[in-house]
C-alpha positions in Angstrom: -14.9 24.2 7.2 -13.0 20.6 8.4 -13.7 18.1 5.6 -15.7 15.0 6.6 -16.1 11.6 6.0 -17.8 8.9 6.0 -18.9 6.0 5.4 -18.7 4.1 1.8 -22.0 1.6 3.6 -23.5 4.3 5.4 -23.5 8.4 4.2 -25.0 9.2 7.9 -22.3 7.5 9.2 -19.8 10.6 9.7 -16.3 11.6 10.9 -13.4 14.3 11.8 -10.4 12.7 9.7 -8.6 12.5 13.2 -11.6 10.1 14.3 -11.4 8.3 10.6 -7.5 7.4 11.6 -8.6 6.9 15.0 -11.0 4.4 13.8 -9.8 2.7 10.6 -12.8 0.8 9.0 -16.2 2.2 9.8 -18.6 -0.3 12.4 -20.4 -0.9 9.8 -18.3 -2.4 8.0 -17.0 0.5 5.3 -14.2 2.2 4.8 -14.0 5.7 5.4 -13.9 8.4 2.0 -13.7 12.1 2.3 -16.7 14.5 1.4 -15.5 15.6 -1.3 -11.5 15.6 -2.8 -10.0 19.2 -2.3 -8.2 20.6 -5.4 -4.5 21.2 -5.2 -3.9 25.0 -3.5 -0.8 25.5 -5.1 -0.4 26.7 -8.6 1.6 23.5 -10.7 4.7 25.5 -10.9 4.9 25.3 -7.5 6.2 21.8 -6.6 8.7 21.9 -9.1 11.4 23.5 -5.9 9.3 21.8 -2.7 11.2 19.5 -1.3 9.2 15.9 0.0 8.3 17.6 3.0 7.1 20.6 2.0 5.1 18.5 -1.5 3.3 16.4 2.1 2.4 19.4 3.9 0.9 21.1 0.9 -1.4 17.3 0.2 -2.4 16.1 3.1 -3.4 19.9 5.2 -5.8 19.6 2.8 -7.2 15.7 4.0 -6.6 16.2 7.1 -8.3 19.3 8.3 -9.0 19.2 11.9 -5.0 18.7 12.4 -3.6 22.1 13.2 -0.8 23.2 11.0 1.8 22.2 14.4 0.2 19.1 14.5 1.0 18.2 11.0 3.8 19.4 10.2 5.4 17.5 13.6 4.2 14.5 12.4 5.6 14.8 8.8 9.1 16.3 10.0 9.0 13.1 12.5 7.9 10.6 9.5 10.3 11.9 6.4 13.7 11.9 8.2 16.8 10.1 8.0 14.5 6.7 8.4 15.5 7.7 4.9 18.0 6.3 3.0 18.2 9.4 0.7 17.1 13.2 1.1 15.3 13.2 -2.1 12.9 10.4 0.3 11.3 9.5 -3.6 13.6 9.4 -6.0 12.9 9.1 -9.9 15.2 7.7 -12.0 15.1 7.1 -16.1 15.5 3.6 -17.2 14.5 2.9 -21.1 12.3 5.6 -21.5 10.3 5.7 -18.2 10.8 7.1 -15.1 10.5 4.6 -11.9 9.6 6.6 -8.4 11.7 4.6 -6.4 9.2 4.2 -3.2 11.8 1.7 -1.2 14.4 4.4 0.9 12.6 3.6 4.2 13.6 1.4 6.9 11.7 -1.7 6.0 12.5 -1.2 1.4 9.0 -1.0 0.5 6.6 1.7 -0.4 4.4 0.5 2.7 7.3 3.4 4.5 6.1 6.0 2.7 2.1 5.4 4.6 3.7 4.0 7.8 6.4 6.2 9.1 3.7 8.9 9.4 0.9 6.7 10.1 1.6 6.4 14.1 2.4 10.1 14.8 -1.3 10.5 13.0 -2.5 7.8 15.0 -1.2 8.9 18.2 -1.9 13.0 17.7 -5.5 11.3 16.8 -6.1 10.0 19.9 -4.6 12.4 22.1 -7.1 14.9 20.3 -10.0 13.3 20.6 -9.2 12.4 24.8 -9.3 8.7 23.9 -8.0 6.7 27.1 -7.7 3.4 25.9 -4.9 1.3 24.5 -4.6 1.5 21.0 -4.1 -2.4 18.9 -3.3 -2.3 15.6 -4.9 -4.9 13.9 -2.9 -6.0 10.4 -3.6 -8.4 7.8 -0.7 -8.3 5.4 0.9 -10.2 1.6 4.3 -9.1 3.2 5.1 -5.5 3.0 2.6 -3.8 5.2 3.5 -5.9 8.2 7.0 -5.2 8.8 6.4 -1.3 7.8 3.3 -1.9 10.6 6.0 -3.2 13.2 8.8 -1.3 12.4 6.3 2.3 12.7 4.7 1.1 15.7 7.2 -0.9 17.6 7.5 0.0 21.4 5.0 3.3 21.0 3.4 4.4 23.6 -0.7 3.6 24.3 -0.7 1.0 21.8 0.1 -2.5 20.8 0.0 -4.6 17.2 -0.3 -7.5 16.3 0.4 -8.8 12.3 -0.7 -12.0 10.6 0.8 -13.1 6.8 -0.4 -16.2 5.3 2.7 -19.0 6.0 4.3 -19.6 2.5 3.0 -16.9 0.9 4.9 -14.1 1.4 9.5 -14.4 0.5 11.7 -15.4 2.9 13.0 -11.8 3.1 9.7 -10.7 3.7 9.3 -13.5 6.4 12.2 -13.0 8.3 12.1 -9.6 8.6 8.9 -9.5 10.5 9.6 -12.7 12.4 12.9 -10.5 14.1 10.9 -8.0 14.4 11.4 -6.8 18.3 9.6 -4.4 20.5 7.4 -5.8 23.8 4.6 -4.5 21.7 4.7 -6.6 18.4 2.8 -10.1 17.4 3.3 -11.4 14.3 1.6 -14.8 13.4 1.4 -16.8 10.6 -1.7 -17.9 8.9 -2.1 -21.2 7.8 -4.0 -20.1 4.2 -3.6 -16.9 2.2 -3.9 -13.6 2.4 -7.5 -13.0 1.6 -7.7 -15.4 4.5 -6.2 -13.0 6.9 -7.2 -9.5 5.2 -10.9 -11.4 5.7 -10.3 -13.1 9.2 -9.3 -9.2 10.3 -12.4 -7.6 8.6 -14.2 -10.0 10.5 -12.7 -9.3 14.0 -13.3 -5.5 13.4 -17.0 -6.0 12.8 -17.3 -8.9 16.2 -19.8 -6.4 17.9 -19.2 -9.4 20.9 -15.1 -8.2 20.9 -15.2 -4.9 20.8 -17.0 -4.9 23.9 -14.7 -7.2 25.2 -11.9 -5.5 24.3 -13.2 -2.1 25.5 -14.1 -3.9 29.7 -10.1 -4.5 29.0 -9.2 -1.2 28.0 -7.9 -1.5 24.3 -9.6 0.1 21.1 -9.1 -1.8 17.5 -7.5 0.1 14.8 -5.7 -0.6 11.0 -2.7 0.6 9.8 -4.0 -1.8 5.9 -4.4 1.0 3.4 -8.8 0.3 4.8 -6.9 3.6 6.7 -7.1 7.2 4.8 -4.4 7.7 7.3 -2.8 5.0 5.3 -4.2 6.6 1.9 -3.9 9.6 2.8 0.2 9.7 2.1 0.2 8.1 -0.5 -1.2 11.2 -2.3 1.9 12.9 -1.9 4.3 11.2 -4.1 2.4 11.3 -7.0 2.7 14.9 -6.6 6.0 15.0 -5.9 7.1 13.0 -9.0 4.5 15.7 -11.2 7.2 17.9 -9.3 10.6 16.4 -10.1 9.5 15.8 -13.7 9.1 19.7 -13.9 11.8 20.1 -12.7 14.1 18.2 -15.0 12.6 19.5 -17.8 10.8 16.5 -19.0 7.4 18.2 -18.7 5.7 21.7 -18.4 3.1 22.7 -15.8 0.1 21.6 -16.9 1.5 18.9 -19.4 -0.4 15.5 -18.3 1.6 12.6 -17.3 1.0 8.6 -17.0 0.9 6.2 -14.3 2.0 3.2 -13.7 1.3 0.9 -10.3 1.9 -2.8 -9.8 -1.6 -3.4 -8.0 -2.8 -6.0 -5.5 -5.5 -4.4 -2.9 -5.6 -1.5 -4.8 -4.4 1.4 -2.5 -1.5 2.5 -4.0 -3.0 3.6 -7.7 -6.3 4.7 -5.7 -4.2 7.6 -4.0 -2.5 8.1 -7.6 -6.4 8.3 -9.0 -7.1 10.8 -6.4 -4.2 13.2 -6.9 -5.5 13.3 -10.6 -8.9 14.2 -8.9 -7.3 16.9 -7.3 -6.4 18.7 -10.3 -2.8 16.4 -11.0 -2.4 16.5 -14.4 -2.6 12.3 -15.0 -3.8 10.9 -18.1 -4.2 7.2 -18.1 -3.8 5.5 -14.5 -2.3 1.7 -15.3 -3.3 -1.1 -12.6 -0.8 -3.8 -13.6 -1.1 -7.1 -12.3 -0.1 -10.4 -12.0 -1.4 -13.5 -12.6 -3.8 -13.5 -10.0 -5.5 -10.8 -12.6 -8.6 -10.0 -10.7 -8.2 -6.5 -11.5 -7.3 -6.3 -15.5 -10.4 -8.5 -15.4 -12.7 -6.2 -13.6 -11.4 -3.0 -16.0 -11.7 -5.0 -18.9 -15.3 -6.7 -18.3 -17.4 -4.3 -15.6 -17.2 -7.8 -13.3 -15.4 -8.6 -10.3 -15.1 -12.0 -9.6 -13.0 -13.6 -7.2 -13.7 -17.5 -7.8 -11.0 -18.4 -9.5 -7.7 -20.3 -8.5 -5.0 -18.0 -6.2 -1.9 -18.0 -7.5 1.1 -18.0 -5.4 3.4 -16.1 -7.3 7.1 -14.5 -7.7 5.3 -10.4 -6.6 3.1 -11.7 -3.5 2.1 -8.8 -2.2 -0.1 -8.7 -5.7 -1.4 -12.0 -4.9 -4.7 -10.6 -3.8 -8.2 -11.3 -4.7 -10.0 -9.4 -2.6 -8.8 -5.9 -3.9 -10.1 -4.2 -0.4 -9.2 -0.6 -1.4 -11.7 -1.0 -4.7 -14.9 -0.1 -2.5 -13.8 3.3 -2.1 -13.5 3.2 -5.7 -16.8 1.5 -6.4 -18.5 4.0 -4.0 -17.3 7.2 -5.6 -18.0 5.5 -9.3 -21.9 5.1 -7.8 -21.7 8.5 -7.4 -21.6 8.7 -4.5 -24.4 5.8 -3.5 -23.9 4.2 0.0 -26.7 2.1 -0.8 -25.9 1.0 -4.2 -22.3 0.3 -2.8 -23.6 -1.8 -0.2 -25.4 -4.2 -2.3 -22.4 -4.6 -4.7 -20.1 -5.3 -1.6 -22.9 -8.2 0.3 -23.2 -9.1 -3.2 -19.3 -10.0 -2.9 -19.7 -11.5 0.4 -22.4 -13.6 -0.3 -21.3 -14.9 -4.1 -17.9 -13.6 -4.2 -18.4 -11.8 -7.4 -20.7 -8.5 -8.4 -20.7 -6.5 -11.3 -21.6 -3.0 -12.4 -23.4 -1.1 -14.1 -22.4 0.2 -17.4 -22.4 3.6 -16.3 -20.3 3.3 -13.4 -18.0 1.4 -16.2 -17.8 4.3 -18.7 -17.2 5.9 -15.2 -13.9 4.3 -15.0 -12.7 5.0 -18.6 -8.9 6.9 -16.8 -8.3 3.5 -16.1 -6.5 1.2 -18.2 -5.5 -2.7 -17.1 -2.4 -5.0 -18.1 -1.0 -8.4 -16.4 2.6 -10.4 -16.5 3.2 -14.0 -16.2 5.9 -14.7 -14.2 8.2 -16.0 -17.3 7.7 -12.2 -18.8 8.3 -10.5 -15.2 11.6 -12.7 -15.2 11.9 -11.3 -18.7 11.5 -7.5 -18.1 13.8 -7.3 -15.0 16.6 -9.6 -17.1 16.1 -7.3 -19.9 16.1 -4.2 -18.8 19.3 -4.8 -16.5 21.2 -5.8 -19.6 19.9 -2.5 -21.5 20.1 -0.1 -19.0 22.3 -1.9 -15.7 19.0 -0.8 -13.8 17.5 -3.8 -11.8 13.9 -4.2 -10.7 12.0 -6.4 -7.8 9.4 -8.7 -9.2 6.6 -6.1 -8.4 8.3 -3.4 -10.3 9.2 -5.8 -12.7 5.0 -6.2 -13.5 4.4 -3.3 -14.1 7.1 -2.3 -16.2 5.8 -4.9 -18.4 2.6 -3.9 -18.6 3.8 -0.9 -19.6 6.3 -1.6 -22.4 3.0 -3.5 -23.2 0.6 -0.6 -23.1 2.8 1.6 -25.1 3.5 -0.4 -27.8 -0.1 -1.1 -28.0 -1.2 2.2 -27.6 1.3 3.9 -29.3 1.3 6.9 -26.1 4.5 8.1 -25.3 3.2 10.4 -22.9 5.8 11.0 -19.8 5.1 8.3 -17.4 5.7 7.5 -13.9 6.1 3.8 -12.7 5.6 2.9 -9.0 8.4 1.4 -8.0 7.0 -0.8 -5.0 10.3 -2.5 -2.9 13.9 -2.7 -3.6 15.6 -5.4 -5.3 17.2 -6.5 -2.2 13.8 -7.8 -0.7 13.2 -10.3 -3.2 16.3 -11.1 -4.2 16.0 -15.3 -4.8 13.9 -14.7 -8.3 15.6 -11.4 -9.0 18.7 -12.7 -9.2 17.1 -16.4 -11.0 15.9 -13.7 -13.7 19.1 -12.9 -14.5 21.2 -15.4 -13.9 19.7 -18.5 -13.7 22.8 -20.5 -13.0 23.1 -19.1 -9.2 19.6 -20.8 -8.4 21.7 -22.7 -6.1 22.6 -20.0 -3.6 21.3 -19.4 -0.8 18.9 -15.8 -0.5 22.5 -13.9 1.9 24.9 -15.2 -0.7 22.2 -14.3 -3.7 21.9 -10.7 -1.8 25.7 -10.1 -2.2 25.8 -11.3 -5.3 23.1 -8.4 -6.4 25.1 -6.1 -4.2 28.3 -6.9 -7.1 25.9 -7.0 -10.0 23.7 -3.6 -9.6 26.9 -1.4 -7.5 25.0 -0.7 -4.7 25.0 -1.0 -1.2 23.3 -4.2 0.5 20.0 -2.0 2.1 20.6 -1.9 6.3 17.3 -3.1 6.7 18.8 -6.4 5.0 22.3 -6.4 7.2 20.0 -6.2 10.1 18.3 -9.8 9.8 21.2 -11.7 9.0 21.7 -12.9 11.9 19.0 -11.6 14.0 16.6 -14.3 16.4 13.4 -15.6 15.7 11.2 -14.2 17.9 7.6 -14.4 16.1 7.2 -18.3 15.3 3.8 -18.9 16.0 1.1 -20.6 12.9 -2.5 -20.5 13.4 -5.5 -21.6 11.6 -7.1 -18.8 10.5 -10.4 -20.0 12.5 -8.0 -19.7 16.0 -7.3 -15.4 14.4 -9.6 -14.1 17.8 -8.5 -16.5 20.3 -5.0 -15.5 19.0 -5.6 -11.8 19.1 -7.3 -12.4 22.9 -4.3 -14.2 24.0 -1.7 -11.1 22.9 -3.7 -8.6 24.7 -4.4 -11.3 27.8 -8.1 -11.9 27.7 -9.0 -15.2 28.1 
């Protein structure tokens, strides 16, 4: 029997997996969630000897049940290939008592590649399955990494167009250059005068605009999303936690059935939610450590049960985490409310109206698997420098948030459970912040000189993704106010 998906704001709104992938966001503004989370079909021991592709099929087939075996294996085979610079796809590196799950070996050197390499295949397959006759317009807000990964995935894919909004002056120099040099006749990148939350809120508003939806349909288009609000982004992220557990078994770091902890640098909450779903499937995860930067809305939420975005927005050295509205948290709230769509909708309405909501004591207790921590920019720099001095291993600024939070958690709790830290980006993507942390005297060097210096001190090759943008032509230079987003969409699609 197919696993159905329902909206977090209306339990009666049910669709198949492929329909959920195609839609991206429910018409009522809710997120699609599986009606139940399936258990792992294979014994834990089996994952020790499985490739990444085999693990992906074993996990994803249980969620994407209306995709045939041939369809799903085609999507997996097409996604996890030579685009990744290592056959392991997601290597696990040990450094100073933690296991760093390197999720940045794809085409754009960030963890978003893990899901966005497969999403175009899942989506175009879904379009065929559902006899979709309209061109799919991927509309996405990015805090830096999703945008480039989505652009790379969908560039020149037949039957699709992609428009990415990003906060001008709110991403790293490399992140911006990766996006604005993107080739592809079907691509468009636009800067927003504002922050990521402004871009994300604007995209959600466009999705919910019924008049715009009618105009799109008349013009032969339909919206979909490449953000982690799309279930087709979330399901592939579950895979790498199962894969990491298998690798820990393979190397003798734990035995089947023994528990591991997971630490995730968190902004939009999708990556750590995937770890939670893996735990719900039966993967032996004990603590889920949610690591925040100075925009610590999630840290405060898990501590108090109050989600409050009414606070100063801080631009940090970990810009992909500079988020005050964590969209994927809604999926957890829905589950903690006992799959009560009405209660979830009430809380989301409060967030929209007041900028805050408070969960019940029962819901707060249900979230005890999660613990939070945060790190300041000074602590992040010290973590990068300290780990490099001790081990020679170099972290990017986001992974350093998680590493710093984990070190504090371990010292405070005495918990020595084997721990996987999600390493979400290559240090080359944030070379300035990384190199200035290791050697502040490098501050006067230009970005690419810093990248070359990072290569020398780390003993690693500059990734292809960086070399490609050194002298690349800027193809997207438009910057608009957030109030102009609908106009920009219409212009891109030739709809006046």
